[in-house]
N, C-alpha and C positions, 0 to 999 in steps of 0.2 A: 417760317425755313421752306424756302423753293417746294414744289413737288413735284417739281420737275429735276429734280437733281439725280443724276445718276444715267440720264437719260440721254441717246443722240437728239437730233435737234428735231423740234417739233414745228412740227405743218402748221399754218394760221389756220385761223379757224374756217377761214372763206375758201380757201385751198382744199381743207376737207372735208367740205362742204361739197364744193364739185366733183371730189374724189369721188362721196359718198353717191350722189346723185348720177356721176356716168358709171358706176359699179350696179344701180340696179339696186342698191342693198335694202332688205325686206327689215327696219330697224322696227324690229318690234321682238320676243321669246324662242317666234315658231321660224329666224332665220338659220345662216348655217349653223352649225356647231363651233366653225375656225371663227366665226362672229360673236357667238355668244360667248366664246373663252377671252378672245380682245374686251371685249367689253366686262367682261367680271374680272379681269388685269386694268384695266381701266378704274376703274371703278374703287378698285382695291390701291393700285399704285400712284396710277395721275394719267398715265400714259399707256399703250400696249402696241406692238407692232402685226401691222394689219396689214397683210397685202404687200410688201416691205417697206413698207413706212407709217412712221410713227404717229399716231395718234391719239389726241387726248378724248378723256370721258365726254365730254361736249363735240367734238366731233365726229364721233361714232354716236351720238345721239341715246347714247344709254344713262338710265336713273335709279337709284334705288329700289324705284317699287315696281322696276321692270323683273327684279329675275330674285323677289321676295319669296319664299316659301308658303304657300298658302296650309294650312295643317288640315289636315285632311282627317274626319273623324276616324279613332281606333278601330281597327277593325276585326270581329274574333275570329282569330284564328281554327279553322275548322281541319282538324287532321282527321280524315276516314278511319273507323277503325280496320286493323286486319282483322279479315274474315280466317278464325281457325277453330277447329274442331274440339270447340274446349271439351266436350262430352266424350272424346277419344285420346284426352291430350291430360300427360303426366309428369307432373316433377317428380324427378330423382337427383338423391345427396348421394354421396361415394363418400365415406369421411374414415379413416385411419385412425382409430381414437386414442393410441397407446397407453392402455391399461382405460378401462370403464371402471372408474369406483362407483361407489352410493353417489355422492355427491356430483360425478360428472353424466352419471342416467338420469337422474331427479334436473339438472342443467337443461341436459337433452331434453326432454319429455315437456318442460316447461317453455323452452325457445320454438318447439316444432309447434308450440299453440300461439305464440305471436302472429298478430299481422301478417310479417313479412316473411315468414315461413310456414304458414298454414295449406300452402299450395301444396309441400311438399306430402306424397302418399308413399314412395317408398322409399325405406332408407338400408344403406348396405353400411356395416361399420367392419370394419377391420383391425386386428392386435385386440380383442377386447380380455383377456387374459381369463377368461373364464372356462372353467374345465369340465362343466357340464352339458350335455344336448336338451334343454329342453324348448318345451312351445307353454306359451300362454299368453295371456293377454292382459294388456295395460293401458287402461284405460281406453281410447277409440285404436289401440296398434294391437294387431298379432304378433307375437316375438317368436321370434326361433333364432335357436343358438346351435352351432357349433361349436361344442368345447374342443380346448385341448392340454393333457398332461405332460406334456413338453415342457425339457428344463427351457426352451424359447419363450413359453407361452406368448403362442400364439390366442387362436380362437377366432370367433365370424359371431355376426350377428344379423338380421335382418329383418326391419320391422315395415311392416304393411297396413297401412291405414283400414278401417273398415267400411270407406266408402269404394274400394275396388274389391274386397274379396272378405266374408268374413272366415275365421279360424280352423273350422271342421272342414274348410273347402278346398284348404291351403295342403300341400305337400313339403316336405322336407328332407332331405338324402344327403346324408356325409359322406362323401367321396375321400376325401382325407383330410383325418381328422384333423378343424386347429386352420386347413391350410386350404380347402377346396371344399364349399358348400352347393348343392342347385334346388333352388327352390322352385313349384311350378304353382301357378296361382293361377285358377279358369276366368278368362273373359270374353263375351262376345262369339262364341260358340270356336271359344280356339282358347290358347295357352298362352300364357307370359312365364318362359323361363327366364328366373334369376342365377345367375351362376357366381357366389362371391369369392372373389380370391386374395389372400394372402401368401405371395411369395416369399421362399427361406432366404434367410440372408444370408449373406457370407462370411462364413463362420469361421472364424482364426485357429480353430482348434482340429478344425478340420482341411484336409489337401483340395490344391483345387482343383485335383480330377472327384473328390467325392461330394464338393462345391458344386461345382458341374452335374452331376447323377441324382441328383436330388434335385433338384431347381427342374433340371428338363425332364425329370418324369413328374414334377406340378402341371408341368407344358402341356406333358405326353398325356396327362388324363383329364387334363383340360380339352384337348383337343378332340380326343375321344367322344366325352360329351357334348360338344357339342356337336359333329356329326351326329350322332343321333337324335338331334332334335330336329322335328320336322320342320320342314318348309313354310308351313302355313301358320307355326305359331312365330309370335314376338318374342325376341330373343334378347337379353342384356347381359355383359360381361362387366362387372366390377372389381374394382381394389388396387391392391398397394403390389406392382409389378416387382416390386426394388428393382427393377432397374430403367436407364433410359431409352429412347426413339430416338430414331433418323429420320426424315421426311423419307418418303417413300407413297409417292401419289396411286390411286388414290384409299392410298387405306390408311398412309400417315402423312397429316396435311403439313406446311410449314410453321403453323407456330410451336415451334417447339426450340430447344435451347441448343444454339450453336456449337455450341463446346460445352461437354459434360467435365465435368472435373472426378475427378476419382471413377471415370468411365467403364464397367467391368468387362469381362470378353463378348457377354452373350448381350451385346446392346442390338446386335439382328433380330435377338430372339421372339421380339416382340411385333415387327414387320413379317418375317416368317409363319408366324402364328396369323396372322392378320391376312395375309395375303391364302394359303392352305382354306383359309374357313369360310375367305368373303368379308371379313372384316375390314372397322375403319374405325377411327380412336375420335370418335366428339371433340377432344377437350385440348384438338392438337388444329385447328383449323382457323377460327376465327377468334380466339382468343385475346386478349390482352395480359389477361392475368398470368401466364402458363405454369409457371414452377408450381409447387403443392408439396414440395418441402425445403424447409429453410434450417440453418445451424442455430446453436444457442447464440451466438454470437449477431447473424444476420448478415456474415461475408459472403455463403454461397447458398445458393437456392436452386433443386433441380426439379427437374418432373419425370415421377415415377409411378403416377395414380394416374388411372388411365378408365372411361367408360369405353365398351366397347360393344359394338351395334353390328347388324347388317347392313352390308353398300345398300340394298334396295330399301332400307329403314333411316337411313341416315337423312331427314328431311334438310333443309337449311335453318331452320329455328332450331335445330335438335345440334348441330354443328355449331352453334354460339353459346356451348357448353364453355363453362369457368370454374379459376377455382376463388372461392368465397375466402379473402384471408381477413375479414373482418367477420368471421364467426367468433361470439363470443363465449361460448361453452368451452372450459379450461383454462380461459387464459388468464388465469394466475398462473400458470405452470411457467417455471423457468425448463430452459435444454432445447434443444431443437422440436420441432412438431412440424406437423403434417397439416396444410390446409386440404378441408374438403371440395371435391369437385358438386358441381351442381350443372344439373340438365332439363330442359325439357322435353319430351318425347310423345311419338304422337303414333298411338298404338290403335289403329284403325281393326274395327271389325272382321275376322277373316272369310273371304268370299271366294268360293272354288273357282278355278280359272275356268274359261267360258270354253265348252268341249265346240272341236272344230264342225263349224255347222255344214251339211251338206249340203251338195252341188244342184240338190233342186228340192220344190215344195210339195215335199209325202203328202201335205193334208189336202192340197188343190188335186192332186190325183188320183185320192181317194174320194174325194167330191165327184169328181167328173166323171169317175169307172161307176161310181152309183147313180149318175146321172144318164151317162152313155147319152152325152149328150156330142153335139157335131166334133168339140174338140176332141173330147177321147177318140172320134170313130177316126181322124185324121191322125191321131197318135199312136192308134194302135197300129191302120196299114202299115205306116213311117215304120214305124220300132220292128212287126214283123218281117219286112224289106228289111232293114238295116242287118236283122239276124241272123236272114238267112243267107246274106254276103257276107257277114263273117264266119258262120260255118263252113260256106265253101273255102275262104279264105286260107284259114287259120286253124279251124276245127278244134280251138280248145275254150273251155269253162271261163278262164281268165279273158279272152277276148269277146265272149258273149254278154259278161257283165260287163263291161266297159264299154262297148257299144249301148249298151240298154240305159245304163248312166247317162252317157253321153247327149242321147236322144230323149232321154228324161228332162233333164236336166234344159235341152231346147226348146221343150213344149214347155216343162214347168219349172220357168228358172225359180230360185231361191227371194224370196218377199224382200224388200227391202223394210228395215228396221225406221215404222213410222216417228216422226216425230208427235210427241202430247202437244197437242193444243191447247191451251186455256179457254175455256168456256166464257162469259158474259158476266159471269155470275162471282166465278175464280176471278177476271179482272178485275171486278173494282172493288172486289174484300182485297187485294192484293196495292192497290190503288188506295188505297184509306190505309192500310198500314203502312205504307212509302210516305203518307203527309204525317202520322201522327208523330214519323220517325224526323220527319225535316221538323214539326214543331217540337220534338225536345233538345234537337240540337239548338236551336235557336236559344232557348228557356222560354219557348211560352208552354210547357208539359199540363202546366195547372191551369190554363187558358180555356175559357166557355166550347170555343169551337173543337179543340183538341177533347176534352171531356164527351162532345157529344159525336165526334169521332170514334169515340173508344166503346161508349155506347152503344154506337150501331155497328159497329163488328160483332161484339157479344151476342147480339139479338143476331145477328146473320151466320153467328157461328153455331146456336143452338138450333134456327130452321133448318142448319143445312146438317146437322145432326140427326133431328128428324126423317131430310129427306134421306138420308144414305138408311138408314135403318128401316124404312120405307120399301125401297130398293131389292136391299137385302129379301126382307119378307116376299116380294113377287119373285127374286130367283130363288127360291128353295120351292113356293108353290109351282114356279116351269119347270124346275127340273125334275117334281114330284108327278108332274104330268107328264111326263116325257118318258119316266120311269113304269109307268102305268101304261101306257101305247103299246108295247109289245106286250102280248100275253105269254109268250114260248118264254122269254128272255130277262120275266118279271124281276126275281132274284139279281141277276147280273145289272140289271139296268138302276137300280135300286142299290144295288153296290156301289155302282158310280156315282152316280146319284149323292148317298153320305160321303163319299170321298171328296167331292167339290164341297161339300155343306163344314166338311169336320174346321173346324181350324188349322192355320198353318202350323207346322211343325218342322224345323229341319231334318233335312234330312241327316240320318247315322251314316257317319264314314268311319270305314275300317282304319282303327287305329291299332295293329298290332305289338305287343307287350313281349319281354321275355319274363322268367318265372319271378320275377324283383320287382315285375309292375313296370318297368322301365320303357318309352316305348322305343320300338326297332327302329332303324334309319331305311331308305329304301334297300340297299343293299340285302341286309337282314331282313329285310319284311318277304324279298323276293326267295331270300333262300329257303324262309321259316316255309313259304308258299309250296313250293318244291318238293320239299321234303313231305311235308302232309299229304301230298299230293302223290308222290310214290306210293307211300306205302296203304293208300285208301286203293287206290285207281289201277294199281299194279298189283295186284295178289293175283297167285297162283301162276304158273306159268306160261309161256307166250303160246298162241295156237301155231301150228303149223299151215303154212302157206299153201293155197288151193294150186293148180293146176290149169295152165293155160289152153282152153278150150269152147269154144261158140258156147254162148249165154245168151237166151232170150229174157230179160228181168221184165220189161215195160212194151208196149206196143204205144201208138198215135192217141189211142180213146183213151188208154189207162194212164200217160198222161197228162191229156186234158182233166181228166175226172180226180187225178190228184192236186191240180195246181188249186182246179175248184175247191176242193176239201181243204183249203189253208184260207183260214181265216182274216180279212183285211184287214191290216193292222198289225201282221205276227211279228213277231222278233225277228230279223236276218242282223247277220253280222256286219261290221261299219264299213262304213261306205260302199253298199253295195245294191243290189238294185229293189226295189219294195217288193213285196206282192202282191200291189194292184198294178205294177208293170210284167211280172211275168201274166197275171190271168189279162193283159191286156192281148197276147200274143193270140196272134188266129192261129190253123188247124197246119198253115203250112209250118210253120216252126215248129210245133209239136211234133210232125215227122222227125225234124231235123234233133230235134232234142233227144227221141228217144232211140235213133238211131247213135248217138251220142252217147246213151246212157251202156246203152248192150256194146258199145265196141268196149267199156270201159269195163262192164261186166265179164266180159271174155279173153281180158288179162288176166295174170296172176293178182295183181292187186288195184286199187281201184286209184282215182288222184283225190290227195289229199282234200280237195276241193267238195267231193260229195263227202266226207267222214270222217274229218276232223274238225270237231266243233270250237267256238269261242265261248270259255267257260266263264265266264263273272262271279265274283261271291259275293255276297249282299248278308247282309246280317242277318238274323232270326228274329223275329217280336220278341221284344221283353227281352234280349241277351245282351249284354254288351260288348261289340264288337273289338275286342280286345285279342281274340283266341280264337285259332282257326277252326276247334272244335265250336263256335259259335257262329261260323259262318255257312250259309247253304247256295253249293256249288247249282248255277243255271245253263247249259250248254245251248245253244242256238248254232244250227246249221242251216246250212245255204237251202235256196227251194228247190234246186235238182235233187238237191241230198235227200229232204223229204220228201221230195216225190219214189228216189230208190226207196227208203228205208217204207215208205207207204204200199208198196209194191210188195216186198219182206213180207209185210204184215199180213198183206189179203193172202198171201200164200198159205202162212201159219193159222191164220184167225178160225177157217172150218176145224180142221182137228185139238186145236188148242180148245173151241167153244165147245166142242164134244165130249170132251175130257172136262173139263171144268163144272159142268151143270152137276156133275155128284157130287163137288168138292162145296164147301161150307165157306164161299170166299164172295164178297159184294164187289171188290174192284176190279175192276178191268174186264169184268164178266157185261156182253149185249145184254141187257134188261134186266139191270139190277147195280142198285143203288145206292149212296146214300140212306133214304128211307126205306126200306128193303134191312138195311143190318142196324136200323133203329126199332125196327117191328122187330126184327129176331129178336134182339137182346128184348123189350119188354113182355114178347111173349114167354120167353126164358124166365122174367122175374115172374109175370102172371103164375107161372106153372109150378113156381117155388112155393106161391105165396097156397096155390092149392095144396099142394102136399105137407103143407105146416098144418093147415086147415083139417085136413086128412087124419092127420097123425097128431093132433090136440087133444090131450086124455084131462075130458072133464069127471063131474061126477058121476053119471052117468053110464059113460063109459069105464069108467073104475068101478062102477059095481057088475056090468057085465062081464067082468074077466079082463079087458084088454090092460096088457101091458105096454106101458114109458119104452118107449125107443128114444134111441140114441139119433135122434135126427133134431138139430137147431136150428137149421138153415141151409142157405147155397154160396156159395164160394166163388164172385163175377173178377173176371181177372181181364185187366187191362194189356193189351202187349203189344211193345210198340219195337222194330228189329230198327238196330242203329246202323242206320246205313244198308238199306237192305239192296237198294239197286245198285249201290255204287261202288259194293267190296263183288258182287257176284262172281265168280270163277268161273273164266269162260271153259274150261274140259264139262265141268257140271253143266252150261248151258246148253252144251252138245250132247249130253248125254241125256237130258230131256228131252233133246229133240228125237234120238233115237228111236226113246218110248211113246213119240207120239207117230211114229213112222212116217215122219216127215221123208220127202226127196231127197237125193244127192245134191241136186240144183240148188235148192232153199238154200240147203244146210253152208252150201260155197257160199251163198250171197252173208248170210251172218258171219262167216269167217271172214270173208271180203272186209265187211263194214267194220270187225271185232279186233282186224293182228294191224300191227304197227300203226295204230293210231295216235296223234299227238292232241293235246290240247294246251292250248293258247289263252291264257290267263291272264286274268288284269283284276282290279276291285274300281 
């Protein structure tokens, strides 16, 4: 058979060779792709069309070995492991069980122990048909049930693995029996809130209005509960919503059935809930297994079970949630069935949002002020000139504060956050770690070289621990020596050293709760704080305003003295000039500040900048920060406000000290302190012991005719007045000043500082 059959005229070999030479073809595998294709076709079919001519394989110079594929050694494919924080990853399963019998329960516990399902740590079950609320342990699981005695036989169950939390640490609340359950789990300085939901089915015995009303009631209760969950906690809503959803990005993803058969009227209820609370349905994004429910004959499937989390908590891996249609539990049942929804959630530990950084470096300013170096001297001159200029232009406290902050930021800008640089020891250590990982990937984990690297790392780790221990001891000795340098403030320095040596503990944050122990949202917390503060700070009738007349509260020297008395680093309102900036002002600025204060007190009311404090609520030691009574208010005022208050105190102090010398009081009195109070208490105890010795009736005193006296000892009472300073009646304060014969000008200053005062609060 002619191998050229079916082709056009074939060029002679000599002519083809001439054509190849004329075209300067490279007759090898590295030629053009068109030439390679022609050679392959010619080898397969006898001839091929190349550059408009039909050429044979011989004419093209092609041979069989030219395009033989050499067998390459099989390369081990390495897929890098995606780095996930497995410590903070929790796998969740939500399933409408459709009645949990003893057989189904045993199957469920058994399947959760298999390798395929052993990573599941949280299980939320709906429609258990259990009637009681119970809390108990079953193997490694903590079981929390929410029963219902209704005829619809609802019921909810939550299972929490003991690796997440112990049973004694978990709290469960029944919101709607059998239909809505709230479980709180402690987790990494925050909580995990699980809201298990089973929505009412459409009941044919009820009207459409009644069906909608009770379904809306469940969703409204759920929305109320969602708004009360703090933003720092992780929240998961899982359950059978008995309603479909439509795509609405970013709340509902595209992986939803396009047409919902028998769709009810509240098909928009789930998107509205997600929109109002900022939630997203995880199993509506990348799931190929959309349906979570199928009827008995398999002709109809729908998606009515969902997993909802906050938008900021929905990671890409979490959005891969899907229904498990091969779930083997209760596979023997006939009829319709629900498929469980599985998801992997990333639940990181709570880290508070970073506070707004100050526009200047207060630490550098304080250090420069203590050294009195050239930078501080130049800063002091420039700051004084700018403050004097600001007072001449605007003559207000706000302009002075802004000017001081601006000049301080120019001279002492905030430091940049330094990136940690690994030393040579750390670099060598991690280099060996990477080498060990490479050995294990290539299958040489048991080689002598890899074992030697592992041994070296263990040795270096032990030496590093010893070095860390030595550094810790040196730090302790250094801090103790610093505490002993200043004899005048030795107790203060020692307490600071002990705080630095104490192990780190997370700061207790304010988390107000209601009478039932449920956490309050931001709006409710603000309302509770306002109500409590009004009850404490607004006792008594308000003071009558004073008349406007010329008054002199301070002069330049007194302003300088009061500013000098304020310690460096004393707290001031946020975003205000630090104390070191006020201490850096020259006498020219003190004159302007004194004139401005005297102008303020000559009016009927002083500026809020001088008298309105910033109140911060901090937890009392050893008490939970869940109620306002366990919080202590700390007020912070500006430095000029401290100057005015100090001037008023100086005017009252002589009369007060003279009167209080006769009172058995040790606090807030000059030359009296805690040691005097302790000595007084010990003196009282010694006096009691002497009296008991004198009145003790022994045998000799009985023979002398001494009678037994009814003296058994003494009673020592410690009285702590609750909110003694917070609840002072202002009218009684003025009456006490009248008893001390305080002049009218000083009383006017007190009235100005205490009348029409506002408290700016936060926590």
